[in-house]
C-alpha positions as CSV (number, residue, x, y, z in Angstrom):
1,M,0.0,0.0,0.0
2,S,1.2,3.6,-0.7
3,R,2.1,6.0,2.1
4,T,-1.1,8.0,1.4
5,K,-3.4,5.0,1.6
6,N,-1.8,3.9,4.9
7,S,-2.1,7.4,6.3
8,V,-5.7,7.7,5.3
9,R,-6.6,4.3,6.7
10,N,-4.8,5.2,10.0
11,L,-6.7,8.5,10.1
12,I,-10.2,7.2,9.4
13,T,-9.8,4.4,12.0
14,A,-8.5,6.8,14.5
15,I,-11.3,9.3,14.1
16,I,-14.0,6.7,14.2
17,G,-12.4,5.0,17.2
18,Q,-11.8,8.2,19.1
19,G,-15.3,9.4,18.4
20,I,-16.8,6.2,19.8
21,G,-14.3,6.3,22.7
22,F,-15.2,9.9,23.5
23,I,-18.9,9.2,23.6
24,I,-18.3,6.2,25.9
25,S,-16.0,8.2,28.2
26,F,-18.4,11.1,28.2
27,I,-21.2,8.9,29.5
28,A,-18.8,7.1,32.0
29,R,-17.8,10.5,33.5
30,I,-21.4,11.4,34.1
31,F,-21.9,8.2,36.1
32,F,-18.5,8.8,37.8
33,I,-19.4,12.2,39.0
34,R,-22.9,11.2,40.1
35,T,-21.8,8.1,42.0
36,L,-18.4,9.2,43.5
37,G,-18.5,13.1,43.4
38,R,-16.1,16.0,42.8
39,E,-13.4,14.9,45.3
40,Y,-12.9,11.5,43.6
41,L,-12.8,13.4,40.3
42,G,-10.0,15.6,41.6
43,L,-8.1,12.6,43.0
44,N,-8.4,10.8,39.7
45,G,-6.9,13.8,37.8
46,L,-4.1,14.3,40.3
47,F,-2.9,10.7,40.4
48,T,-3.1,10.5,36.6
49,N,-0.7,13.5,36.4
50,I,1.7,12.0,39.1
51,L,1.9,8.8,37.1
52,T,2.5,10.7,33.9
53,I,5.6,12.2,35.6
54,L,6.7,8.7,36.6
55,S,6.5,7.6,33.0
56,L,9.7,9.7,32.6
57,A,11.4,6.4,33.4
58,E,10.7,5.5,29.8
59,L,13.4,8.0,28.9
60,G,12.3,8.3,25.3
61,V,13.5,4.8,24.4
62,G,10.3,4.1,22.6
63,E,10.6,7.0,20.1
64,A,14.3,6.3,19.5
65,I,13.8,2.7,18.7
66,T,10.7,3.4,16.6
67,F,12.7,5.8,14.5
68,S,15.4,3.1,14.1
69,L,12.8,0.8,12.7
70,Y,11.7,3.0,9.8
71,K,14.6,2.1,7.5
72,P,14.9,-1.6,8.2
73,L,11.1,-2.0,7.7
74,A,11.3,0.0,4.4
75,E,14.2,-2.3,3.3
76,N,12.5,-5.5,4.7
77,N,15.6,-6.1,6.8
78,T,14.1,-8.6,9.3
79,K,17.4,-9.4,11.0
80,K,17.8,-5.7,12.0
81,C,14.1,-5.6,13.1
82,T,14.6,-8.7,15.3
83,M,17.7,-7.1,17.0
84,L,15.8,-3.9,17.7
85,M,12.7,-5.7,19.1
86,Q,14.8,-7.8,21.4
87,V,16.3,-4.7,22.9
88,Y,12.9,-3.1,23.0
89,K,11.5,-6.0,25.0
90,K,14.3,-6.0,27.6
91,V,14.1,-2.2,28.1
92,Y,10.3,-2.0,28.4
93,T,10.4,-4.8,31.1
94,I,13.0,-2.9,33.1
95,I,10.9,0.3,32.7
96,G,7.7,-1.3,33.9
97,V,9.4,-2.7,37.0
98,T,11.2,0.6,37.7
99,I,7.9,2.6,37.6
100,L,6.3,0.0,39.9
101,L,9.1,0.3,42.5
102,I,9.6,4.1,42.4
103,G,5.8,4.7,42.4
104,I,5.1,2.6,45.4
105,S,8.0,4.2,47.3
106,L,6.4,7.6,46.9
107,T,3.2,6.5,48.7
108,P,4.2,7.9,52.2
109,F,4.6,11.4,50.7
110,L,1.0,11.8,49.3
111,S,0.1,14.2,52.1
112,L,2.8,16.7,50.8
113,I,1.2,16.8,47.4
114,I,-2.5,17.2,48.4
115,K,-3.0,20.6,50.1
116,D,-6.3,19.6,51.8
117,M,-6.4,15.8,52.3
118,P,-10.0,14.7,51.5
119,D,-12.0,12.3,53.6
120,I,-11.6,9.4,51.1
121,P,-10.8,5.9,52.4
122,Y,-7.9,3.9,51.2
123,I,-6.2,6.8,49.4
124,S,-2.8,5.0,49.5
125,L,-4.3,1.8,48.0
126,I,-6.0,3.9,45.3
127,Y,-2.6,5.5,44.4
128,V,-0.9,2.1,44.3
129,L,-3.5,0.8,41.9
130,F,-2.7,3.8,39.6
131,V,1.0,2.9,39.8
132,V,0.2,-0.8,38.9
133,N,-1.9,0.3,35.9
134,T,1.0,2.5,34.6
135,S,3.5,-0.2,35.3
136,V,1.6,-3.0,33.5
137,S,1.1,-0.7,30.4
138,Y,4.8,-1.4,29.6
139,F,4.5,-5.2,29.7
140,F,3.7,-6.9,26.4
141,S,3.4,-3.5,24.7
142,Y,6.8,-3.2,23.0
143,K,5.4,-4.9,19.8
144,R,2.9,-2.1,19.5
145,N,5.5,0.3,18.1
146,L,6.6,-2.2,15.5
147,I,3.1,-2.1,14.0
148,I,3.0,1.7,14.2
149,A,6.4,2.1,12.6
150,D,5.2,-0.2,9.7
151,Q,2.5,2.4,8.9
152,K,-0.3,0.2,10.3
153,R,-1.4,2.2,13.3
154,Y,-5.0,1.5,12.4
155,I,-4.6,-2.1,13.8
156,V,-3.3,-0.8,17.2
157,T,-6.1,1.8,17.2
158,F,-8.8,-0.9,16.6
159,Y,-7.7,-3.1,19.5
160,R,-7.3,-0.1,21.8
161,Y,-10.9,1.1,21.3
162,V,-12.4,-2.3,21.4
163,A,-10.8,-2.8,24.8
164,H,-11.8,0.7,25.9
165,A,-15.4,0.2,24.9
166,V,-15.8,-3.2,26.6
167,F,-14.1,-2.3,29.8
168,T,-15.6,1.2,30.1
169,F,-19.1,-0.4,29.9
170,L,-18.0,-2.8,32.7
171,E,-16.8,0.2,34.8
172,I,-20.2,2.0,34.3
173,V,-22.1,-1.1,35.4
174,Y,-19.8,-1.6,38.4
175,L,-20.2,2.0,39.5
176,I,-24.0,1.8,39.2
177,L,-24.2,-1.4,41.2
178,F,-21.5,-0.9,43.9
179,K,-20.4,2.8,43.8
180,N,-16.9,1.6,44.7
181,Y,-13.7,3.3,43.3
182,I,-11.3,0.4,44.1
183,G,-13.2,-2.1,41.9
184,Y,-13.4,0.6,39.2
185,L,-9.6,0.9,39.2
186,L,-9.2,-2.9,39.0
187,I,-11.3,-3.0,35.9
188,M,-9.1,-0.2,34.5
189,I,-6.0,-2.4,35.1
190,A,-7.6,-5.3,33.4
191,A,-8.4,-3.1,30.3
192,T,-4.7,-2.1,30.0
193,L,-3.6,-5.7,30.1
194,A,-6.2,-6.9,27.7
195,D,-5.3,-4.2,25.1
196,N,-1.5,-5.1,25.4
197,L,-2.1,-8.8,25.1
198,M,-4.4,-8.5,22.0
199,V,-1.9,-6.2,20.2
200,S,1.0,-8.6,21.1
201,R,-0.8,-11.6,19.7
202,K,-1.6,-9.7,16.5
203,A,2.0,-8.6,16.1
204,N,3.2,-12.2,16.4
205,K,0.9,-13.3,13.6
206,M,2.0,-10.3,11.4
207,Y,5.7,-10.6,11.9
208,S,7.1,-14.2,12.0
209,F,10.5,-13.0,13.0
210,L,9.1,-12.0,16.5
211,N,8.9,-15.7,17.2
212,N,12.7,-16.1,16.7
213,N,14.2,-16.8,20.1
214,E,17.8,-16.7,18.9
215,K,19.7,-13.9,20.6
216,I,21.1,-11.5,18.0
217,P,23.4,-8.8,19.4
218,L,22.7,-5.2,18.2
219,D,25.3,-3.7,16.0
220,E,27.4,-0.8,17.3
221,E,26.1,1.7,14.8
222,S,22.4,1.1,15.8
223,K,23.3,1.0,19.5
224,D,25.1,4.4,19.3
225,S,22.2,5.9,17.4
226,I,19.6,4.6,19.9
227,I,21.7,5.9,22.9
228,K,22.2,9.3,21.3
229,N,18.5,9.7,20.4
230,T,17.4,8.3,23.8
231,R,19.5,10.9,25.6
232,A,17.9,13.6,23.5
233,M,14.4,12.2,23.9
234,M,14.9,12.0,27.7
235,M,15.3,15.8,27.8
236,H,12.3,16.2,25.6
237,K,10.3,13.9,27.9
238,V,11.3,15.9,31.0
239,G,10.2,19.2,29.3
240,G,6.9,17.7,28.0
241,V,5.9,16.2,31.3
242,V,6.7,19.3,33.3
243,V,4.7,21.5,31.0
244,N,1.8,19.1,30.3
245,S,1.5,17.1,33.5
246,T,2.2,19.3,36.4
247,D,-0.9,21.6,36.2
248,N,-3.0,19.3,38.4
249,I,-0.2,18.9,40.9
250,L,0.4,22.6,41.2
251,L,-3.3,23.2,41.5
252,S,-3.5,20.6,44.3
253,M,-0.5,22.0,46.2
254,L,-1.1,25.8,45.7
255,V,-4.9,26.2,45.1
256,S,-7.1,23.2,46.1
257,L,-8.1,19.7,45.2
258,D,-11.5,21.2,44.2
259,A,-9.7,23.3,41.5
260,V,-8.2,20.0,40.2
261,G,-11.8,18.6,40.0
262,L,-13.0,21.6,38.0
263,Y,-10.1,21.6,35.7
264,S,-10.4,17.8,35.1
265,N,-13.6,18.4,33.1
266,Y,-12.0,21.0,30.9
267,F,-9.0,18.8,30.5
268,F,-11.2,15.8,29.7
269,I,-12.6,17.7,26.7
270,T,-9.4,19.2,25.4
271,N,-7.6,15.9,25.9
272,A,-10.3,14.0,24.0
273,I,-10.0,16.6,21.1
274,N,-6.2,16.4,21.3
275,S,-6.5,12.6,21.1
276,V,-8.3,12.9,17.8
277,T,-6.0,15.5,16.3
278,T,-2.9,13.6,17.6
279,H,-4.2,10.5,15.7
280,V,-4.3,12.7,12.6
281,F,-0.6,13.5,12.9
282,N,0.3,10.0,14.2
283,S,-1.4,8.5,11.2
284,V,1.2,10.2,8.9
285,T,4.3,10.0,11.2
286,A,5.4,6.5,10.1
287,S,4.7,7.4,6.4
288,V,6.8,10.6,6.8
289,G,9.6,8.5,8.5
290,N,9.5,6.2,5.5
291,L,9.6,9.2,3.2
292,F,12.7,10.6,4.9
293,A,14.3,7.2,4.7
294,T,13.7,6.8,1.0
295,S,13.3,10.3,-0.5
296,D,14.8,13.7,-0.5
297,N,14.1,16.8,1.8
298,K,12.3,18.7,-1.0
299,K,9.5,16.1,-1.1
300,A,9.2,16.1,2.7
301,Y,9.1,19.9,2.8
302,S,6.3,20.0,0.2
303,I,4.2,17.5,2.2
304,F,5.0,19.5,5.4
305,K,3.3,22.6,4.0
306,D,0.2,20.6,3.4
307,I,0.2,19.1,6.9
308,Y,0.9,22.5,8.5
309,F,-2.1,24.0,6.7
310,L,-4.2,21.1,8.0
311,D,-2.9,21.8,11.5
312,Y,-4.1,25.4,11.2
313,L,-7.5,24.5,9.9
314,M,-8.2,22.1,12.7
315,Y,-6.9,24.1,15.6
316,S,-8.3,27.4,14.5
317,F,-11.7,26.0,14.1
318,I,-11.6,24.0,17.4
319,S,-10.2,26.9,19.4
320,V,-12.9,29.3,18.1
321,S,-15.5,26.6,19.1
322,L,-14.0,26.1,22.6
323,I,-14.0,29.8,23.4
324,C,-17.7,30.0,22.5
325,L,-19.0,26.6,23.7
326,F,-16.8,25.4,26.5
327,N,-18.8,26.8,29.5
328,P,-22.2,26.4,27.8
329,F,-21.4,22.7,27.1
330,I,-20.1,22.0,30.7
331,E,-23.2,23.7,32.1
332,L,-25.5,21.5,30.0
333,W,-23.4,18.4,30.8
334,I,-22.9,18.6,34.6
335,G,-24.1,22.0,35.8
336,K,-23.0,25.5,36.7
337,D,-21.1,24.4,39.8
338,Y,-18.4,23.0,37.6
339,L,-17.6,26.2,35.6
340,F,-14.4,28.2,35.5
341,S,-14.5,32.0,34.9
342,F,-14.2,33.2,31.3
343,D,-10.6,34.5,31.7
344,I,-9.5,31.0,32.8
345,V,-11.3,29.5,29.9
346,C,-9.5,31.9,27.5
347,I,-6.0,31.0,28.8
348,I,-6.8,27.3,28.6
349,V,-7.9,27.7,25.0
350,I,-4.9,29.8,24.1
351,N,-2.5,27.2,25.4
352,F,-4.5,24.5,23.5
353,Y,-4.1,26.5,20.3
354,I,-0.4,27.1,20.7
355,A,0.3,23.5,21.6
356,G,-1.8,22.4,18.6
357,M,0.0,24.6,16.1
358,R,3.3,22.8,17.1
359,K,2.0,19.4,16.2
360,S,3.0,19.4,12.5
361,V,6.5,20.6,13.3
362,L,6.9,17.9,16.1
363,T,5.5,15.2,13.8
364,F,8.2,15.9,11.1
365,R,10.9,16.3,13.7
366,E,10.1,12.9,15.2
367,A,9.9,11.3,11.8
368,S,13.2,12.8,10.7
369,G,15.0,11.8,13.9
370,L,16.1,15.3,14.9
371,F,15.6,14.7,18.6
372,Y,19.2,15.6,19.4
373,K,19.3,19.0,17.8
374,D,16.8,20.7,20.1
375,R,17.3,18.6,23.2
376,W,18.1,21.6,25.5
377,K,14.9,23.4,24.4
378,S,12.8,21.1,26.7
379,V,15.0,21.8,29.7
380,F,14.6,25.5,29.4
381,E,10.9,25.1,28.7
382,A,10.4,23.0,31.8
383,I,12.4,25.5,34.1
384,I,10.5,28.5,32.8
385,N,7.2,26.8,33.0
386,L,7.7,25.5,36.6
387,V,9.1,28.7,38.0
388,T,6.6,31.1,36.4
389,S,3.6,28.8,37.2
390,I,4.5,28.6,40.9
391,I,5.1,32.4,41.2
392,L,1.9,33.3,39.3
393,A,-0.2,30.6,41.0
394,I,0.7,32.1,44.4
395,N,-0.5,35.5,43.1
396,F,-3.3,34.7,40.7
397,G,-4.4,31.2,41.7
398,T,-5.7,28.9,38.9
399,F,-5.2,31.5,36.2
400,G,-1.5,31.8,37.1
401,V,-0.8,28.1,36.7
402,F,-2.0,28.2,33.1
403,L,-0.3,31.6,32.4
404,G,3.0,30.0,33.3
405,T,2.4,27.4,30.6
406,L,1.7,30.1,28.1
407,I,4.9,32.0,28.9
408,S,7.1,29.0,28.5
409,S,5.5,28.1,25.1
410,I,6.0,31.7,23.8
411,T,9.5,32.2,25.0
412,V,10.9,28.8,23.9
413,C,8.8,26.4,21.9
414,I,7.2,28.3,19.1
415,W,10.5,29.4,17.6
416,V,13.2,26.8,18.6
417,E,11.2,23.7,17.2
418,P,10.6,25.1,13.7
419,L,14.2,26.5,13.6
420,V,15.7,23.1,14.1
421,L,13.3,21.4,11.6
422,Y,13.9,24.0,8.9
423,K,17.7,24.2,9.4
424,Y,18.5,20.5,9.7
425,G,15.5,18.7,8.3
426,F,14.4,20.7,5.3
427,K,17.4,23.0,4.9
428,E,15.0,25.9,4.1
429,K,14.7,29.5,5.5
430,L,12.5,29.9,8.5
431,R,11.0,33.2,7.4
432,E,8.2,31.5,5.4
433,Y,7.1,29.5,8.5
434,F,6.6,32.6,10.7
435,K,4.9,34.5,7.9
436,L,2.3,31.7,7.8
437,Y,2.2,31.4,11.6
438,I,1.4,35.1,12.1
439,T,-1.1,35.0,9.3
440,Y,-2.9,32.0,10.7
441,A,-2.9,33.5,14.2
442,I,-4.4,36.8,13.0
443,I,-7.2,35.0,11.0
444,T,-7.9,32.8,14.1
445,I,-8.3,35.9,16.3
446,I,-10.6,37.6,13.8
447,C,-12.8,34.4,13.5
448,C,-12.9,34.1,17.2
449,T,-13.9,37.7,17.9
450,L,-16.6,37.6,15.2
451,T,-18.0,34.3,16.3
452,Y,-18.0,35.1,20.0
453,F,-19.7,38.4,19.3
454,L,-22.5,36.8,17.3
455,C,-22.9,34.0,19.9
456,S,-23.2,36.6,22.7
457,L,-26.4,37.8,20.9
458,I,-28.1,34.4,21.2
459,N,-30.4,34.3,24.2
460,F,-32.9,31.5,23.9
461,G,-33.3,28.3,26.0
462,R,-30.0,26.7,27.0
463,V,-30.3,23.8,24.6
464,I,-31.5,25.8,21.6
465,S,-28.9,28.5,22.3
466,F,-26.1,25.9,22.4
467,I,-27.2,24.4,19.1
468,I,-27.3,27.8,17.4
469,K,-23.9,28.8,18.8
470,A,-22.5,25.4,17.6
471,L,-23.8,26.1,14.1
472,L,-22.2,29.6,14.1
473,C,-18.9,28.0,15.2
474,L,-19.1,25.5,12.4
475,L,-20.0,28.0,9.7
476,I,-18.0,31.2,10.4
477,P,-14.4,29.9,10.7
478,N,-14.8,27.5,7.8
479,I,-16.5,30.1,5.5
480,V,-13.7,32.7,6.3
481,N,-11.0,30.1,5.6
482,S,-12.6,29.0,2.3
483,I,-12.8,32.6,1.2
484,I,-9.2,33.4,2.1
485,F,-7.5,30.2,1.2
486,G,-9.9,28.7,-1.4
487,R,-7.3,29.1,-4.2
488,K,-4.3,28.0,-2.1
489,E,-2.7,24.7,-3.3
490,E,-2.8,23.2,0.2
491,Y,-6.6,23.9,0.4
492,K,-7.2,22.3,-3.0
493,Y,-5.1,19.3,-2.0
494,F,-7.3,18.4,1.0
495,K,-10.4,19.3,-0.8
496,N,-9.5,16.8,-3.6
497,L,-8.4,14.2,-1.1
498,I,-11.7,14.3,0.7
499,K,-13.5,14.0,-2.7
500,R,-11.5,10.9,-3.6
501,I,-12.2,9.3,-0.3
502,I,-16.0,9.9,-0.6
503,S,-15.9,8.7,-4.2
504,K,-14.2,5.4,-3.1
505,I,-16.7,4.9,-0.3
506,R,-19.6,5.4,-2.8
507,R,-18.1,2.9,-5.2
508,K,-17.8,0.3,-2.5
509,K,-21.4,0.8,-1.6
510,T,-22.6,0.4,-5.1
511,I,-20.6,-2.9,-5.4
């Protein structure tokens, strides 16, 4: 299959799976809140962030080995793939055990992380179950990235959402019958194991060399490459985790666990949307890696411009919609008691937009293996984010935590990442990138201002008003973009791609 076909199949499977997954998770959260309450919601969000930080033990080995797989897969070099997968298995087993031991050792210090300890029984046991779930996610999962590197992410996506759907249904039933958080977490652990085992069995059937038990030592060149990229990815991991996974911890320590509970609903929505958009970029990462391994930089740069335009179209439209619909949606969903003020909503959405507009750059950086070139970026990003978030949280509370994230993104990320990609990946001038970035940002602000103003004029019943506002969010940004970019090559490319996909679907139906 061609790279385009693989990417499209990955994308369609991801969108369908994520859509179904979001609906199921959305329903599950309603039952979670109604049966367990806000304090458990805050605890769930806090422990999830703590375990994300513990995942730093992975040190970026996964990305480094996945990158190393692109070329041998493209050349059908099964011996090289076997060597890499044997290393992968050993490393991931060590990582899983390390997370388990370090995570459990932190149990006595929970009282230092939670500002106002809630009256929830068995908090230590709940935390340990979170640790176990994160730990077992590394067992049997090393084969997942082989399938992904081979441009067949849709297989992994299918198994993930099958497991998610089945076990989330079991969680809902369990909460209704027993209203018990411990059993809920045990089902979550079972879901993680089931997903990994299904993917592992599928990989064994797809790649016969995985059943080769002969120990093949890794050659020095591959070993040096993996070590070098792992060191770089470790620094990227640190920066990413500090920026993306400390908000709940800082809110818990400096504001309150209640603030964590409120933010968890906003995060649930942005994270669900990010999961869909991330699948869009993940669906092309392996194909781009294959492209860099077999083609020249000019071809890669041409495709990047298309992907960057798609990045803008998605995040501009979604950000406008979030500004106008975030609070109305949460009010309809779980009530006014779970709302943030509009200024906090704005800073959350701005961070969402800036992080989203980095995705195309990060996708191509990962696929081209340029981890080492901007490794120090993440360290500076983490330091600036942590220091500014703590200082601003003390003075401005919840708003200050998110403002610190914004400052670190603006001062470091939005210029260093494209600089490295353009200089070392494409060997092109960076000026064109920032011209587009500023243009896209201005158009997004105009669309947002116009749409929000029109939405503010809507004053019917809550449900009817929400529907009308949603229609305005759907129409205005997309009409503006079609007017401005209708003749642009990138716009025509995606328009024709969508037409081809629809045409193929229609032909299959007629057959």
